[in-house]
C-alpha positions as YAML, in Angstrom:
chain: A
units: angstrom
residues:
- id: 1
  name: MET
  ca: [0.17, 0.12, -0.17]
- id: 2
  name: LYS
  ca: [1.30, 3.07, -1.24]
- id: 3
  name: LYS
  ca: [2.45, 5.98, 1.97]
- id: 4
  name: ILE
  ca: [0.46, 8.92, 1.89]
- id: 5
  name: PRO
  ca: [2.69, 11.74, -0.43]
- id: 6
  name: SER
  ca: [4.11, 14.62, 2.44]
- id: 7
  name: LEU
  ca: [6.17, 17.09, 3.07]
- id: 8
  name: HIS
  ca: [7.21, 18.67, 6.47]
- id: 9
  name: VAL
  ca: [9.12, 21.76, 6.80]
- id: 10
  name: THR
  ca: [10.49, 22.54, 9.98]
- id: 11
  name: GLN
  ca: [13.41, 25.97, 11.05]
- id: 12
  name: THR
  ca: [16.63, 25.37, 12.28]
- id: 13
  name: LYS
  ca: [19.38, 27.36, 13.36]
- id: 14
  name: GLU
  ca: [21.14, 26.97, 9.75]
- id: 15
  name: GLY
  ca: [17.83, 27.54, 8.16]
- id: 16
  name: PHE
  ca: [14.89, 25.44, 7.14]
- id: 17
  name: SER
  ca: [14.41, 21.57, 6.80]
- id: 18
  name: ILE
  ca: [12.24, 20.00, 4.05]
- id: 19
  name: THR
  ca: [11.47, 16.29, 4.75]
- id: 20
  name: LEU
  ca: [9.50, 14.79, 2.06]
- id: 21
  name: GLN
  ca: [7.85, 11.53, 2.56]
- id: 22
  name: GLY
  ca: [5.49, 8.58, 0.96]
- id: 23
  name: ALA
  ca: [5.07, 8.06, -3.18]
- id: 24
  name: TRP
  ca: [6.16, 11.00, -5.37]
- id: 25
  name: VAL
  ca: [4.83, 10.31, -8.23]
- id: 26
  name: LYS
  ca: [2.21, 11.37, -11.14]
- id: 27
  name: GLU
  ca: [-0.99, 10.90, -8.94]
- id: 28
  name: SER
  ca: [0.51, 12.73, -6.25]
- id: 29
  name: ILE
  ca: [2.06, 15.31, -8.33]
- id: 30
  name: GLN
  ca: [-0.90, 18.12, -8.02]
- id: 31
  name: LYS
  ca: [-1.85, 17.58, -4.15]
- id: 32
  name: LEU
  ca: [2.60, 17.91, -4.03]
- id: 33
  name: GLU
  ca: [2.57, 21.01, -5.77]
- id: 34
  name: LEU
  ca: [-0.08, 23.06, -3.45]
- id: 35
  name: ALA
  ca: [1.95, 21.93, -0.93]
- id: 36
  name: LEU
  ca: [5.85, 23.12, -2.25]
- id: 37
  name: ASN
  ca: [3.67, 26.37, -3.64]
- id: 38
  name: ALA
  ca: [3.07, 27.01, 0.09]
- id: 39
  name: LEU
  ca: [6.60, 26.96, 0.70]
- id: 40
  name: THR
  ca: [7.83, 30.78, 2.29]
- id: 41
  name: CYS
  ca: [10.81, 31.27, 0.56]
- id: 42
  name: LYS
  ca: [13.12, 33.76, 1.96]
- id: 43
  name: PRO
  ca: [16.52, 34.91, 0.06]
- id: 44
  name: LYS
  ca: [19.93, 33.56, 0.77]
- id: 45
  name: MET
  ca: [19.01, 31.09, 3.19]
- id: 46
  name: ASN
  ca: [19.92, 27.52, 3.90]
- id: 47
  name: TYR
  ca: [17.43, 24.73, 2.61]
- id: 48
  name: THR
  ca: [18.20, 21.21, 3.83]
- id: 49
  name: PHE
  ca: [15.65, 18.55, 1.65]
- id: 50
  name: ASP
  ca: [15.31, 15.01, 3.66]
- id: 51
  name: LEU
  ca: [14.65, 12.37, 0.80]
- id: 52
  name: SER
  ca: [15.12, 9.57, 3.06]
- id: 53
  name: GLY
  ca: [11.48, 8.60, 3.63]
- id: 54
  name: ILE
  ca: [10.20, 9.01, -0.09]
- id: 55
  name: THR
  ca: [9.24, 5.57, -1.06]
- id: 56
  name: GLU
  ca: [8.20, 5.50, -4.15]
- id: 57
  name: PHE
  ca: [9.19, 8.25, -6.87]
- id: 58
  name: ASP
  ca: [8.72, 8.48, -10.79]
- id: 59
  name: THR
  ca: [10.73, 11.28, -13.14]
- id: 60
  name: HIS
  ca: [6.90, 13.22, -12.38]
- id: 61
  name: GLY
  ca: [8.41, 13.53, -8.73]
- id: 62
  name: ILE
  ca: [11.72, 14.38, -9.47]
- id: 63
  name: MET
  ca: [11.04, 16.98, -12.15]
- id: 64
  name: LEU
  ca: [8.84, 18.57, -9.24]
- id: 65
  name: ILE
  ca: [11.32, 18.70, -6.64]
- id: 66
  name: LEU
  ca: [13.82, 19.72, -9.03]
- id: 67
  name: HIS
  ca: [11.51, 22.82, -9.99]
- id: 68
  name: HIS
  ca: [11.26, 24.21, -6.70]
- id: 69
  name: VAL
  ca: [15.27, 23.87, -5.91]
- id: 70
  name: LYS
  ca: [15.59, 25.80, -9.20]
- id: 71
  name: LYS
  ca: [13.45, 28.64, -7.51]
- id: 72
  name: LEU
  ca: [15.54, 28.08, -4.28]
- id: 73
  name: GLU
  ca: [18.55, 28.84, -6.13]
- id: 74
  name: ALA
  ca: [17.49, 31.50, -8.59]
- id: 75
  name: GLN
  ca: [16.42, 33.45, -5.08]
- id: 76
  name: GLN
  ca: [20.68, 32.93, -4.48]
- id: 77
  name: CYS
  ca: [19.44, 30.35, -1.24]
- id: 78
  name: SER
  ca: [21.75, 27.46, -0.73]
- id: 79
  name: ILE
  ca: [20.73, 23.91, -0.79]
- id: 80
  name: THR
  ca: [21.18, 20.63, 0.28]
- id: 81
  name: ARG
  ca: [19.93, 17.07, -0.29]
- id: 82
  name: VAL
  ca: [20.46, 14.37, 2.15]
- id: 83
  name: GLY
  ca: [18.97, 10.87, 2.99]
- id: 84
  name: ALA
  ca: [18.48, 9.75, -0.95]
- id: 85
  name: ASN
  ca: [19.34, 6.14, -1.77]
- id: 86
  name: GLU
  ca: [21.27, 5.28, -4.83]
- id: 87
  name: SER
  ca: [18.38, 4.77, -7.03]
- id: 88
  name: LEU
  ca: [16.67, 7.83, -6.19]
- id: 89
  name: GLU
  ca: [20.24, 9.60, -6.61]
- id: 90
  name: LYS
  ca: [20.88, 8.67, -9.56]
- id: 91
  name: LEU
  ca: [17.28, 9.68, -11.22]
- id: 92
  name: LEU
  ca: [17.82, 13.02, -9.95]
- id: 93
  name: ASN
  ca: [21.34, 13.60, -11.68]
- id: 94
  name: ILE
  ca: [19.92, 12.79, -14.45]
- id: 95
  name: CYS
  ca: [16.84, 14.76, -14.74]
- id: 96
  name: GLU
  ca: [19.13, 17.47, -13.35]
- id: 97
  name: GLN
  ca: [21.22, 17.30, -16.54]
- id: 98
  name: HIS
  ca: [18.30, 17.32, -18.88]
- id: 99
  name: TYR
  ca: [16.42, 20.12, -17.10]
- id: 100
  name: PRO
  ca: [15.22, 22.80, -19.17]
- id: 101
  name: GLN
  ca: [17.47, 25.78, -19.34]
- id: 102
  name: GLU
  ca: [15.63, 29.29, -18.59]
- id: 103
  name: LYS
  ca: [15.12, 30.95, -22.33]
- id: 104
  name: ILE
  ca: [17.55, 34.01, -22.27]
- id: 105
  name: VAL
  ca: [15.64, 36.88, -23.34]
- id: 106
  name: GLU
  ca: [17.03, 38.70, -26.55]
- id: 107
  name: LYS
  ca: [17.50, 42.12, -25.34]
- id: 108
  name: LYS
  ca: [16.06, 44.80, -27.70]
- id: 109
  name: GLU
  ca: [17.72, 46.54, -30.05]
- id: 110
  name: MET
  ca: [17.68, 50.52, -30.91]
- id: 111
  name: PHE
  ca: [16.05, 50.70, -34.09]
- id: 112
  name: LEU
  ca: [18.45, 53.39, -35.69]
- id: 113
  name: LEU
  ca: [21.19, 50.82, -35.16]
- id: 114
  name: SER
  ca: [19.63, 47.82, -36.43]
- id: 115
  name: TYR
  ca: [18.83, 49.52, -39.44]
- id: 116
  name: LEU
  ca: [22.38, 51.34, -40.18]
- id: 117
  name: GLU
  ca: [24.05, 47.84, -39.12]
- id: 118
  name: ASN
  ca: [21.89, 46.34, -41.88]
- id: 119
  name: ILE
  ca: [22.90, 49.06, -44.15]
- id: 120
  name: GLY
  ca: [26.11, 48.28, -44.20]
- id: 121
  name: LYS
  ca: [26.07, 44.30, -44.21]
- id: 122
  name: ASP
  ca: [24.16, 45.06, -47.49]
- id: 123
  name: ILE
  ca: [26.71, 47.34, -48.72]
- id: 124
  name: PHE
  ca: [30.11, 44.63, -48.01]
- id: 125
  name: GLU
  ca: [28.03, 42.29, -48.78]
- id: 126
  name: GLY
  ca: [27.07, 44.37, -52.62]
- id: 127
  name: TYR
  ca: [30.88, 45.42, -52.86]
- id: 128
  name: LYS
  ca: [32.08, 41.82, -52.35]
- id: 129
  name: THR
  ca: [29.23, 40.16, -55.03]
- id: 130
  name: LEU
  ca: [30.53, 43.28, -57.35]
- id: 131
  name: SER
  ca: [34.16, 42.75, -57.05]
- id: 132
  name: SER
  ca: [33.65, 38.94, -57.59]
- id: 133
  name: PHE
  ca: [31.59, 39.99, -60.90]
- id: 134
  name: PHE
  ca: [34.06, 42.01, -62.07]
- id: 135
  name: ALA
  ca: [36.56, 39.31, -61.72]
- id: 136
  name: PHE
  ca: [34.17, 36.93, -63.33]
- id: 137
  name: THR
  ca: [34.18, 39.11, -66.49]
- id: 138
  name: GLY
  ca: [37.73, 39.77, -66.50]
- id: 139
  name: GLU
  ca: [38.68, 36.22, -66.78]
- id: 140
  name: LEU
  ca: [35.55, 35.79, -69.44]
- id: 141
  name: THR
  ca: [37.12, 38.35, -71.34]
- id: 142
  name: HIS
  ca: [40.60, 36.48, -71.34]
- id: 143
  name: TYR
  ca: [39.16, 33.03, -72.19]
- id: 144
  name: VAL
  ca: [37.13, 35.16, -75.22]
- id: 145
  name: ILE
  ca: [40.00, 36.25, -76.75]
- id: 146
  name: ALA
  ca: [41.82, 33.09, -76.03]
- id: 147
  name: ALA
  ca: [38.74, 31.58, -78.13]
- id: 148
  name: PHE
  ca: [38.84, 34.02, -81.38]
- id: 149
  name: LEU
  ca: [42.76, 33.97, -81.36]
- id: 150
  name: LYS
  ca: [42.33, 29.64, -81.36]
- id: 151
  name: PRO
  ca: [39.15, 29.19, -83.06]
- id: 152
  name: LEU
  ca: [39.53, 25.37, -82.63]
- id: 153
  name: THR
  ca: [39.37, 25.52, -79.24]
- id: 154
  name: ILE
  ca: [35.47, 26.59, -79.33]
- id: 155
  name: ARG
  ca: [33.52, 23.88, -78.69]
- id: 156
  name: LEU
  ca: [30.56, 24.35, -81.82]
- id: 157
  name: LYS
  ca: [28.60, 21.05, -81.27]
- id: 158
  name: ALA
  ca: [27.90, 22.47, -77.01]
- id: 159
  name: THR
  ca: [27.15, 26.50, -78.86]
- id: 160
  name: LEU
  ca: [24.72, 24.85, -81.14]
- id: 161
  name: TYR
  ca: [23.19, 22.63, -78.75]
- id: 162
  name: HIS
  ca: [22.66, 25.71, -76.30]
- id: 163
  name: ILE
  ca: [21.30, 27.87, -80.00]
- id: 164
  name: GLU
  ca: [18.32, 25.19, -79.97]
- id: 165
  name: GLN
  ca: [17.58, 25.36, -76.43]
- id: 166
  name: SER
  ca: [18.02, 29.03, -75.44]
- id: 167
  name: GLY
  ca: [16.90, 30.47, -79.17]
- id: 168
  name: ALA
  ca: [15.05, 28.31, -80.94]
- id: 169
  name: GLY
  ca: [13.15, 27.06, -78.00]
- id: 170
  name: ALA
  ca: [12.01, 30.39, -76.78]
- id: 171
  name: ILE
  ca: [10.93, 31.19, -80.38]
- id: 172
  name: PRO
  ca: [7.38, 30.51, -79.57]
- id: 173
  name: ILE
  ca: [6.74, 32.50, -76.68]
- id: 174
  name: ILE
  ca: [8.53, 35.38, -78.09]
- id: 175
  name: LEU
  ca: [6.35, 35.22, -81.41]
- id: 176
  name: LEU
  ca: [3.40, 35.34, -79.58]
- id: 177
  name: THR
  ca: [4.71, 37.72, -77.30]
- id: 178
  name: SER
  ca: [5.65, 40.13, -79.96]
- id: 179
  name: PHE
  ca: [2.28, 40.02, -81.83]
- id: 180
  name: LEU
  ca: [0.12, 40.72, -79.02]
- id: 181
  name: ILE
  ca: [2.45, 43.70, -78.25]
- id: 182
  name: GLY
  ca: [2.23, 45.07, -81.63]
- id: 183
  name: ILE
  ca: [-1.33, 44.83, -81.58]
- id: 184
  name: VAL
  ca: [-1.23, 46.84, -77.86]
- id: 185
  name: ILE
  ca: [0.24, 49.36, -79.51]
- id: 186
  name: ALA
  ca: [-1.72, 50.13, -82.34]
- id: 187
  name: TYR
  ca: [-5.04, 49.41, -80.79]
- id: 188
  name: GLN
  ca: [-3.84, 52.41, -78.38]
- id: 189
  name: GLY
  ca: [-2.62, 54.65, -80.71]
- id: 190
  name: ALA
  ca: [-5.65, 54.13, -83.22]
- id: 191
  name: THR
  ca: [-8.14, 55.47, -80.54]
- id: 192
  name: GLN
  ca: [-5.78, 58.32, -80.83]
- id: 193
  name: LEU
  ca: [-4.59, 58.50, -83.86]
- id: 194
  name: GLU
  ca: [-8.41, 58.44, -85.03]
- id: 195
  name: LYS
  ca: [-9.56, 61.38, -83.18]
- id: 196
  name: PHE
  ca: [-7.26, 63.98, -85.07]
- id: 197
  name: GLY
  ca: [-7.76, 61.85, -88.88]
- id: 198
  name: ALA
  ca: [-3.94, 60.83, -88.85]
- id: 199
  name: ASN
  ca: [-4.79, 57.42, -89.41]
- id: 200
  name: ILE
  ca: [-1.74, 56.99, -91.43]
- id: 201
  name: PHE
  ca: [0.66, 57.60, -88.72]
- id: 202
  name: ILE
  ca: [0.55, 54.58, -86.83]
- id: 203
  name: VAL
  ca: [2.92, 53.22, -89.27]
- id: 204
  name: GLU
  ca: [5.64, 55.15, -88.19]
- id: 205
  name: MET
  ca: [4.42, 54.61, -84.36]
- id: 206
  name: VAL
  ca: [4.30, 50.98, -84.30]
- id: 207
  name: THR
  ca: [7.45, 50.54, -86.73]
- id: 208
  name: ILE
  ca: [9.73, 52.55, -84.84]
- id: 209
  name: SER
  ca: [8.91, 52.04, -81.44]
- id: 210
  name: ALA
  ca: [8.01, 47.99, -82.17]
- id: 211
  name: VAL
  ca: [12.06, 47.17, -84.03]
- id: 212
  name: ARG
  ca: [14.01, 50.42, -82.14]
- id: 213
  name: GLU
  ca: [12.77, 49.44, -78.31]
- id: 214
  name: LEU
  ca: [10.17, 47.21, -77.44]
- id: 215
  name: ALA
  ca: [10.49, 44.10, -79.53]
- id: 216
  name: PRO
  ca: [14.48, 44.09, -78.92]
- id: 217
  name: LEU
  ca: [13.78, 44.53, -75.09]
- id: 218
  name: LEU
  ca: [11.00, 42.18, -74.35]
- id: 219
  name: THR
  ca: [12.82, 39.62, -76.15]
- id: 220
  name: ALA
  ca: [15.66, 39.94, -73.90]
- id: 221
  name: ILE
  ca: [13.20, 39.97, -70.79]
- id: 222
  name: VAL
  ca: [11.78, 36.40, -72.11]
- id: 223
  name: VAL
  ca: [15.13, 35.22, -73.18]
- id: 224
  name: ALA
  ca: [16.52, 36.38, -69.54]
- id: 225
  name: GLY
  ca: [13.60, 34.57, -67.82]
- id: 226
  name: ARG
  ca: [13.88, 31.39, -69.44]
- id: 227
  name: SER
  ca: [18.17, 31.01, -69.99]
- id: 228
  name: SER
  ca: [19.29, 32.97, -67.26]
- id: 229
  name: SER
  ca: [17.45, 31.01, -64.73]
- id: 230
  name: ALA
  ca: [18.47, 27.63, -66.82]
- id: 231
  name: TYR
  ca: [22.02, 28.51, -66.82]
- id: 232
  name: THR
  ca: [22.36, 29.29, -63.24]
- id: 233
  name: ALA
  ca: [20.67, 26.15, -62.20]
- id: 234
  name: GLN
  ca: [22.95, 23.70, -64.72]
- id: 235
  name: ILE
  ca: [25.96, 25.36, -63.34]
- id: 236
  name: GLY
  ca: [24.90, 25.34, -60.03]
- id: 237
  name: VAL
  ca: [23.83, 21.66, -59.85]
- id: 238
  name: MET
  ca: [26.92, 20.71, -61.64]
- id: 239
  name: LYS
  ca: [28.98, 22.27, -58.89]
- id: 240
  name: ILE
  ca: [26.73, 20.56, -56.13]
- id: 241
  name: THR
  ca: [27.60, 17.24, -57.48]
- id: 242
  name: ASP
  ca: [31.02, 18.00, -57.94]
- id: 243
  name: GLU
  ca: [31.14, 17.82, -61.44]
- id: 244
  name: VAL
  ca: [32.70, 21.15, -62.30]
- id: 245
  name: ASP
  ca: [35.58, 19.97, -59.54]
- id: 246
  name: ALA
  ca: [36.02, 16.69, -61.26]
- id: 247
  name: MET
  ca: [35.91, 18.99, -64.97]
- id: 248
  name: SER
  ca: [39.03, 20.41, -63.39]
- id: 249
  name: ALA
  ca: [40.60, 17.71, -62.11]
- id: 250
  name: MET
  ca: [40.96, 16.61, -65.62]
- id: 251
  name: GLY
  ca: [42.55, 19.44, -66.67]
- id: 252
  name: PHE
  ca: [39.32, 20.52, -68.57]
- id: 253
  name: SER
  ca: [38.41, 24.06, -68.61]
- id: 254
  name: PRO
  ca: [35.21, 24.89, -66.93]
- id: 255
  name: TRP
  ca: [35.03, 28.11, -68.84]
- id: 256
  name: ASN
  ca: [35.61, 26.79, -72.29]
- id: 257
  name: PHE
  ca: [32.42, 24.25, -71.71]
- id: 258
  name: LEU
  ca: [30.46, 25.53, -69.38]
- id: 259
  name: VAL
  ca: [30.77, 29.38, -70.27]
- id: 260
  name: LEU
  ca: [31.80, 30.00, -73.66]
- id: 261
  name: PRO
  ca: [29.28, 27.61, -75.65]
- id: 262
  name: ARG
  ca: [26.67, 29.37, -73.52]
- id: 263
  name: LEU
  ca: [27.85, 32.84, -73.91]
- id: 264
  name: PHE
  ca: [28.09, 32.96, -77.73]
- id: 265
  name: ALA
  ca: [24.90, 30.70, -78.23]
- id: 266
  name: LEU
  ca: [23.14, 34.17, -76.94]
- id: 267
  name: ILE
  ca: [24.79, 36.53, -78.62]
- id: 268
  name: LEU
  ca: [24.29, 34.66, -82.38]
- id: 269
  name: SER
  ca: [20.80, 33.65, -81.35]
- id: 270
  name: LEU
  ca: [19.44, 36.99, -79.91]
- id: 271
  name: PRO
  ca: [19.50, 39.05, -83.38]
- id: 272
  name: LEU
  ca: [17.73, 36.11, -84.73]
- id: 273
  name: LEU
  ca: [14.90, 36.34, -82.27]
- id: 274
  name: VAL
  ca: [14.90, 40.04, -82.05]
- id: 275
  name: PHE
  ca: [14.36, 39.90, -85.85]
- id: 276
  name: PHE
  ca: [11.32, 37.78, -85.65]
- id: 277
  name: ALA
  ca: [9.84, 39.73, -82.55]
- id: 278
  name: ASP
  ca: [10.23, 42.90, -84.70]
- id: 279
  name: VAL
  ca: [8.60, 41.16, -88.40]
- id: 280
  name: VAL
  ca: [5.76, 39.97, -86.12]
- id: 281
  name: SER
  ca: [4.84, 43.14, -83.88]
- id: 282
  name: VAL
  ca: [4.84, 45.27, -87.19]
- id: 283
  name: PHE
  ca: [2.51, 42.20, -88.69]
- id: 284
  name: GLY
  ca: [0.40, 42.76, -85.11]
- id: 285
  name: GLY
  ca: [0.30, 46.76, -85.71]
- id: 286
  name: MET
  ca: [-0.72, 46.17, -89.21]
- id: 287
  name: VAL
  ca: [-3.77, 43.69, -88.41]
- id: 288
  name: ILE
  ca: [-5.33, 46.58, -86.36]
- id: 289
  name: ALA
  ca: [-4.45, 49.13, -88.95]
- id: 290
  name: ALA
  ca: [-6.61, 47.30, -91.17]
- id: 291
  name: THR
  ca: [-9.67, 46.44, -89.20]
- id: 292
  name: LYS
  ca: [-9.87, 49.54, -87.09]
- id: 293
  name: LEU
  ca: [-8.09, 52.31, -89.07]
- id: 294
  name: ASP
  ca: [-8.90, 51.48, -93.23]
- id: 295
  name: VAL
  ca: [-5.08, 51.25, -93.28]
- id: 296
  name: SER
  ca: [-4.38, 48.20, -95.86]
- id: 297
  name: PHE
  ca: [-1.38, 46.02, -96.04]
- id: 298
  name: VAL
  ca: [-0.12, 47.34, -98.85]
- id: 299
  name: GLU
  ca: [-0.54, 50.83, -97.76]
- id: 300
  name: PHE
  ca: [1.12, 50.09, -94.17]
- id: 301
  name: ILE
  ca: [4.32, 48.02, -96.23]
- id: 302
  name: ASP
  ca: [4.62, 51.59, -98.47]
- id: 303
  name: ARG
  ca: [4.55, 54.32, -95.82]
- id: 304
  name: ILE
  ca: [7.53, 51.95, -93.81]
- id: 305
  name: LYS
  ca: [9.46, 52.41, -96.76]
- id: 306
  name: GLN
  ca: [9.11, 55.88, -97.86]
- id: 307
  name: THR
  ca: [9.05, 57.37, -93.71]
- id: 308
  name: VAL
  ca: [11.04, 54.77, -91.57]
- id: 309
  name: ALA
  ca: [14.39, 54.87, -91.43]
- id: 310
  name: LEU
  ca: [16.83, 51.74, -91.75]
- id: 311
  name: LYS
  ca: [18.63, 52.81, -88.87]
- id: 312
  name: HIS
  ca: [15.76, 52.07, -86.46]
- id: 313
  name: LEU
  ca: [15.81, 48.07, -87.89]
- id: 314
  name: ILE
  ca: [20.05, 48.33, -87.11]
- id: 315
  name: ILE
  ca: [19.63, 49.96, -84.12]
- id: 316
  name: GLY
  ca: [17.34, 47.51, -82.51]
- id: 317
  name: LEU
  ca: [19.61, 44.44, -83.81]
- id: 318
  name: ILE
  ca: [22.56, 45.90, -82.51]
- id: 319
  name: LYS
  ca: [21.37, 46.14, -79.12]
- id: 320
  name: ALA
  ca: [20.33, 41.85, -79.27]
- id: 321
  name: PRO
  ca: [24.17, 40.80, -78.80]
- id: 322
  name: ILE
  ca: [24.70, 42.82, -76.14]
- id: 323
  name: PHE
  ca: [21.48, 41.77, -74.27]
- id: 324
  name: GLY
  ca: [22.51, 38.48, -74.31]
- id: 325
  name: CYS
  ca: [26.21, 39.22, -73.32]
- id: 326
  name: ILE
  ca: [24.61, 40.27, -70.27]
- id: 327
  name: ILE
  ca: [21.98, 37.79, -70.07]
- id: 328
  name: ALA
  ca: [24.77, 35.10, -70.06]
- id: 329
  name: THR
  ca: [26.78, 36.29, -68.13]
- id: 330
  name: ILE
  ca: [24.94, 36.93, -65.35]
- id: 331
  name: GLY
  ca: [23.46, 33.29, -65.53]
- id: 332
  name: CYS
  ca: [26.81, 31.60, -65.76]
- id: 333
  name: PHE
  ca: [28.26, 34.00, -62.68]
- id: 334
  name: ARG
  ca: [25.36, 32.96, -60.42]
- id: 335
  name: GLY
  ca: [25.58, 29.81, -61.24]
- id: 336
  name: PHE
  ca: [29.32, 29.59, -60.18]
- id: 337
  name: GLN
  ca: [28.01, 31.34, -56.81]
- id: 338
  name: ILE
  ca: [26.08, 28.51, -55.80]
- id: 339
  name: ASP
  ca: [27.44, 26.57, -52.88]
- id: 340
  name: SER
  ca: [26.73, 22.93, -51.79]
- id: 341
  name: SER
  ca: [23.39, 23.34, -50.61]
- id: 342
  name: THR
  ca: [20.32, 22.95, -52.93]
- id: 343
  name: GLU
  ca: [18.82, 25.88, -51.54]
- id: 344
  name: SER
  ca: [21.10, 27.96, -52.56]
- id: 345
  name: VAL
  ca: [19.96, 26.87, -56.02]
- id: 346
  name: GLY
  ca: [16.57, 28.36, -56.00]
- id: 347
  name: LYS
  ca: [18.13, 31.60, -54.44]
- id: 348
  name: TYR
  ca: [20.46, 32.49, -56.94]
- id: 349
  name: THR
  ca: [18.39, 31.17, -59.67]
- id: 350
  name: THR
  ca: [16.22, 33.56, -58.72]
- id: 351
  name: ILE
  ca: [18.66, 36.50, -57.95]
- id: 352
  name: SER
  ca: [19.95, 35.59, -61.68]
- id: 353
  name: VAL
  ca: [16.74, 36.60, -63.67]
- id: 354
  name: VAL
  ca: [16.10, 39.68, -61.54]
- id: 355
  name: ASN
  ca: [19.76, 41.06, -62.24]
- id: 356
  name: ALA
  ca: [19.22, 39.55, -65.68]
- id: 357
  name: ILE
  ca: [16.20, 41.68, -66.16]
- id: 358
  name: PHE
  ca: [17.23, 44.80, -64.43]
- id: 359
  name: TRP
  ca: [20.71, 45.41, -66.34]
- id: 360
  name: VAL
  ca: [18.86, 44.64, -69.60]
- id: 361
  name: ILE
  ca: [16.75, 47.53, -68.83]
- id: 362
  name: ALA
  ca: [19.17, 49.83, -67.36]
- id: 363
  name: ILE
  ca: [21.40, 49.13, -70.39]
- id: 364
  name: ASP
  ca: [18.77, 50.11, -72.59]
- id: 365
  name: ALA
  ca: [17.85, 52.93, -71.30]
- id: 366
  name: VAL
  ca: [21.47, 54.05, -71.65]
- id: 367
  name: ILE
  ca: [21.79, 53.33, -74.99]
- id: 368
  name: SER
  ca: [18.73, 54.94, -75.82]
- id: 369
  name: VAL
  ca: [19.83, 57.96, -74.23]
- id: 370
  name: LEU
  ca: [23.13, 57.78, -75.76]
- id: 371
  name: LEU
  ca: [21.40, 57.62, -79.00]
- id: 372
  name: THR
  ca: [18.96, 60.52, -78.80]
- id: 373
  name: GLU
  ca: [21.78, 62.79, -77.47]
- id: 374
  name: MET
  ca: [23.66, 61.78, -80.66]
- id: 375
  name: GLY
  ca: [21.13, 62.60, -83.07]
- id: 376
  name: LEU
  ca: [20.43, 59.00, -83.98]
...
């Protein structure tokens, strides 16, 4: 029969003596906790726990004892345990080793200091990334020059493969996008030009805006979304699986095998994609001009010959290889930044697409301003 659990508190010259008796098990926890909570805790006093009267115990009872011991220790009280048998002492030690530690409350940081610290970290990370990018582009320039000096080192099959994947594979989405852009420009322009009876000027509006700016820019953005992310993910996975290191160990240059074919593929394929986009976007404008403004296809084409200078088409085609170089360089650079974690693949793939699109738009703006200032 279980002895009823209890505790007795007596005051001595040294402090307080607490005698524990009975079965300190799960069933009696609630009653014992109320009794222990009723104890008067005086700071910096000596407390002696006499455990000789405990007949039965389990981890619930032991953890209850330890909980109140820790409360007394927090008030700088001196704790002494006596009378514990071997089994009880062993379980006490085990529970004490695994007793949950109190969570350290973090100090509240000042918003301004934290904000400035984050700015400093971002600036430093940006500086490291920028220096790494300059080093990457410098080394890439070296290998490009070396490839032109020794054309036989260029991997033609790999370049053609990437032209097929990055160029030919993007034709359907680029043609659809370009056609819709031509329709949108013509439709919005037609609404305004119709008010003034200047229907024929829809030709210049659609053709110049499409072939000079919108077709190259949107084509580059679509290719950046497809190819930049693909290049980053492909090179990143090869880094994770140690294929890049194995390639270097076998004496093969990752630049010649991984970077240059992708770079040359975009530089060659993007002008062709832009040309297709020019044709389709102008065709989309012709459709709206014929249906909404009564400007026939023949009149539209004749007007292009008379008023639209060839320089607008050439400027758009010149932008294309520049955009291709930017997209391939950023995609490969971010791919080599990926570390051994699979999480970084998604992170740098996203960064690659964002960076490529941003720099394509930024360079397009710079080129447009420069050409306008030059009178072209």
